[in-house]
C-alpha positions, -999 to 999 in steps of 0.1 A, spaced: -71 162 -387 -104 143 -386 -120 139 -420 -155 124 -419 -179 127 -389 -182 159 -369 -179 158 -331 -214 151 -317 -227 173 -289 -243 156 -258 -280 151 -262 -308 149 -237 -309 111 -243 -272 107 -236 -260 134 -212 -224 138 -202 -216 119 -170 -210 137 -138 -175 150 -135 -165 125 -108 -174 96 -132 -161 111 -164 -135 88 -180 -100 102 -180 -80 100 -213 -44 109 -218 -36 120 -254 0 122 -266 11 138 -299 39 162 -308 15 183 -329 -6 208 -310 -34 209 -336 -39 171 -333 -42 174 -295 -67 203 -299 -88 182 -324 -89 153 -299 -100 176 -271 -127 191 -293 -139 156 -302 -138 140 -268 -148 166 -242 -184 170 -255 -187 132 -253 -181 132 -216 -143 126 -214 -118 145 -193 -88 149 -216 -52 156 -206 -25 161 -232 13 155 -235 36 165 -264 65 140 -257 72 106 -242 88 123 -212 56 142 -204 36 110 -208 58 94 -181 53 124 -158 15 122 -163 14 85 -155 36 90 -124 11 114 -109 -23 101 -121 -44 72 -134 -63 71 -167 -91 50 -182 -74 50 -216 -43 64 -235 -42 77 -271 -5 79 -281 12 88 -313 40 66 -326 63 94 -339 75 124 -318 106 136 -337 102 157 -369 107 137 -402 107 104 -383 83 77 -396 97 45 -381 73 46 -351 101 33 -328 97 61 -302 60 53 -298 66 15 -297 92 19 -270 69 42 -250 41 16 -255 62 -12 -241 71 9 -211 35 18 -204 23 -18 -207 52 -29 -185 40 -5 -158 3 -13 -161 -11 -37 -186 -47 -31 -176 -49 5 -189 -59 3 -226 -35 20 -250 -46 30 -285 -18 40 -309 -21 66 -337 2 74 -366 0 91 -400 24 65 -413 4 34 -409 15 1 -423 6 -35 -416 39 -44 -400 38 -14 -376 2 -22 -366 11 -58 -359 41 -48 -339 21 -23 -318 -5 -50 -311 22 -75 -302 36 -50 -276 2 -46 -259 -18 -19 -278 -55 -26 -277 -62 -10 -311 -47 10 -339 -59 43 -355 -45 59 -387 -44 96 -390 -65 113 -403 -90 94 -383 -127 88 -386 -144 104 -355 -171 76 -352 -145 48 -353 -122 65 -328 -152 72 -304 -164 36 -308 -129 21 -301 -124 44 -271 -159 37 -257 -154 -1 -259 -119 1 -243 -130 23 -214 -160 1 -207 -138 -30 -206 -113 -12 -183 -141 -3 -159 -157 -37 -160 -123 -52 -151 -119 -28 -122 -154 -37 -109 -146 -74 -112 -113 -69 -93 -131 -50 -65 -158 -76 -63 -132 -104 -61 -113 -85 -33 -146 -81 -14 -153 -118 -18 -119 -128 -5 -123 -105 25 -158 -117 33 -155 -154 24 -121 -163 38 -120 -197 55 -123 -195 92 -124 -163 112 -105 -135 94 -75 -120 110 -87 -86 101 -116 -77 123 -131 -43 116 -168 -36 122 -165 -1 138 -178 27 116 -144 44 118 -129 13 102 -151 14 71 -128 38 52 -99 13 59 -119 -16 45 -130 4 15 -94 14 8 -82 -22 10 -109 -34 -13 -102 -7 -39 -64 -6 -37 -57 -43 -29 -60 -57 -64 -37 -30 -79 1 -29 -77 1 6 -62 25 13 -34 7 18 -1 18 37 31 0 25 63 0 50 92 -12 46 127 0 43 163 22 15 175 2 -18 178 -29 -7 158 -25 -36 133 -7 -20 104 10 -54 95 -24 -71 95 -36 -44 70 -5 -51 49 -11 -88 49 -47 -83 39 -37 -60 10 -13 -88 -2 -40 -115 3 -65 -97 -20 -39 -87 -46 -30 -106 -78 3 -113 -61 -13 -134 -33 2 -167 -46 37 -152 -42 56 -143 -11 50 -113 12 84 -105 28 84 -84 59 113 -62 71 114 -42 103 136 -15 90 138 1 124 156 -30 138 181 -34 109 215 -19 118 226 8 93 258 -11 85 237 -42 74 209 -23 57 221 -28 21 231 -64 26 197 -72 43 176 -56 17 196 -60 -15 219 -89 -7 256 -93 -12 282 -113 -31 309 -135 -17 338 -113 -5 319 -81 -5 330 -76 31 349 -95 58 320 -118 69 306 -123 34 316 -160 29 290 -167 3 265 -150 -19 233 -139 -1 199 -130 -16 183 -98 -3 147 -92 8 138 -74 -24 150 -103 -46 132 -127 -23 100 -108 -27 103 -107 -66 68 -112 -80 52 -106 -46 51 -79 -19 77 -64 4 64 -49 37 88 -23 51 77 -17 87 89 14 107 99 30 74 104 63 92 135 49 109 155 44 77 187 66 79 189 94 53 219 78 35 200 45 30 168 64 20 186 75 -12 194 38 -21 158 27 -13 145 55 -36 167 43 -65 152 8 -62 117 22 -62 124 44 -92 144 20 -114 130 -13 -103 165 -26 -100 188 -36 -72 225 -42 -69 239 -67 -44 267 -53 -22 300 -59 -39 284 -65 -74 282 -41 -103 254 -60 -120 219 -47 -117 190 -72 -111 155 -63 -121 128 -70 -94 90 -68 -97 80 -59 -62 50 -42 -47 60 -20 -18 38 -17 13 53 4 41 42 14 76 51 40 102 38 55 134 55 88 128 43 118 108 66 115 77 55 149 64 68 165 96 100 144 92 103 158 56 100 193 69 127 188 95 150 171 69 149 137 85 130 120 56 133 125 19 102 140 3 108 123 -30 109 89 -12 76 97 6 60 105 -28 71 70 -41 59 52 -10 24 68 -5 7 64 -39 -22 55 -15 -21 62 23 -43 42 47 -46 54 83 -55 28 109 -73 44 139 -62 35 175 -82 10 194 -97 36 217 -114 51 187 -129 18 176 -142 3 208 -170 -14 189 -144 -39 177 -131 -48 212 -156 -76 219 -149 -93 186 -112 -89 188 -111 -102 224 -131 -133 215 -108 -138 185 -77 -138 207 -95 -158 234 -103 -186 208 -67 -185 195 -50 -189 228 -75 -212 244 -68 -236 214 -31 -231 216 -29 -238 253 -57 -263 253 -78 -245 279 -116 -251 280 -125 -214 281 -156 -203 264 -161 -166 271 -160 -136 295 -178 -128 327 -197 -94 323 -173 -74 346 -143 -86 326 -158 -76 293 -168 -42 308 -132 -36 319 -120 -45 284 -144 -18 270 -134 8 295 -96 5 294 -77 30 273 -54 5 255 -23 27 249 -7 -4 233 -37 -8 210 -46 -42 195 -12 -57 203 -17 -49 240 -52 -64 238 -38 -96 223 -11 -99 250 -37 -93 277 -59 -121 264 -30 -145 262 -21 -138 298 -58 -141 308 -61 -175 292 -31 -188 311 -43 -173 344 -80 -183 341 -91 -211 365 -126 -216 352 -144 -217 318 -149 -179 316 -124 -151 318 -128 -131 350 -119 -95 356 -89 -104 378 -75 -127 351 -70 -97 328 -44 -80 351 -56 -45 341 -69 -34 375 -34 -29 388 -29 -3 360 -57 19 373 -44 48 395 -68 40 424 -56 4 426 -19 10 425 3 1 455 39 3 444 51 -16 474 31 -46 464 42 -47 427 72 -63 412 98 -42 394 86 -55 360 50 -46 368 60 -10 377 81 -7 345 52 -19 325 29 7 341 54 35 334 58 25 298 20 22 293 15 57 308 43 72 287 28 57 255 -7 70 266 7 105 271 25 105 238 -6 90 220 14 60 209 44 79 196 73 56 205 100 82 199 84 107 223 77 80 249 113 68 248 126 104 253 102 109 282 115 76 299 151 84 291 155 53 270 167 48 234 141 39 209 155 4 205 155 -2 243 119 9 245 109 -14 216 126 -44 234 106 -36 266 74 -31 247 79 -65 231 86 -80 265 54 -67 280 33 -72 249 27 -35 242 
């Protein structure tokens, strides 16, 4: 297919890049010899090339991977020259990700078709048979622009993390947290769906809010939904809304959480608790980008980034048939695991001071720091309730403190140590808090296991955990 320049082999002066840094290109054409010619041209120039022979295969490739550039034909059906198939595919690609450069190709070039392709978001236009040097030059420029944009986005995300006004909510200096920070910086500016995993109380919602804050959607709403607390009968109405008369108590139209988050981010907490029947409806929204209010037959398009969180192993849940595997694939384009507080003890002093400052200001208490024994106890305690328990402990300590420094006794943690426990001297609530903490500790933060051990329902345990700040 190419007519002028021959593919140039890498030279000593311009060696091919290391495989981990080689630009990825997706080439789409219905003719095998065209795809082979592109591979022969691009691979020696340092590109990783993947091919697709139809729009459907292009969609599959984009669903499972990311590319630095796309080369797509405009005609895929024999004896078709209108370019409509390619133009529709182009619009779809740009609608999903307008940052990935798309270069269109056709053997039936005309000015009108080129203008329409550019209007729909193509970065450039190549007529077949192509000139190798021109194709390589166009591709090189577009890939460099794409990577420059990515670097700028990552830098902007880092700046927003590091230069936020006041003390940031997200405190993470421990070495084990560096992978979390890096993931937020790299993924935050994108629209990729993110699944955040970790024990109860580790700060998964803080990670979700940080992801939203460094994204291009930061100026729009982030809507949070505790899916574990939504009754199954109200799930569709809560997430998708309803119209007047849809059911007995539907006295007026109501907008759902997905519509409310249009243009922004929706945070689905405790996603592992969504019933199977509702998982299918959630999957449809993620696949189609459309919702239907309960009682309505009209679909409404929504542009929402989905960030979800769970403290359960969803892969195990998939194996046992409790969670849909196809929904998991949609949710965890990227997975971020937040370590428990016992694995990031280096962060405890900074977190404790952060909560001390917050509650001292809220309750107008002149408290300035910690006595050494109090800080030592904070560092030694196992924190089965993680950061949430630390926050509750510091709020209580601020209220109980009589001086200008938090003392060990103000923390209320000594009574939780086995050698200090005297059940006859403790209130019923104190004993219940101790038992719940120990159950959470034994189950390593797994709420379902802890609830089963205590003989409680999951919902009942959640209410008690909230009551005791766990």
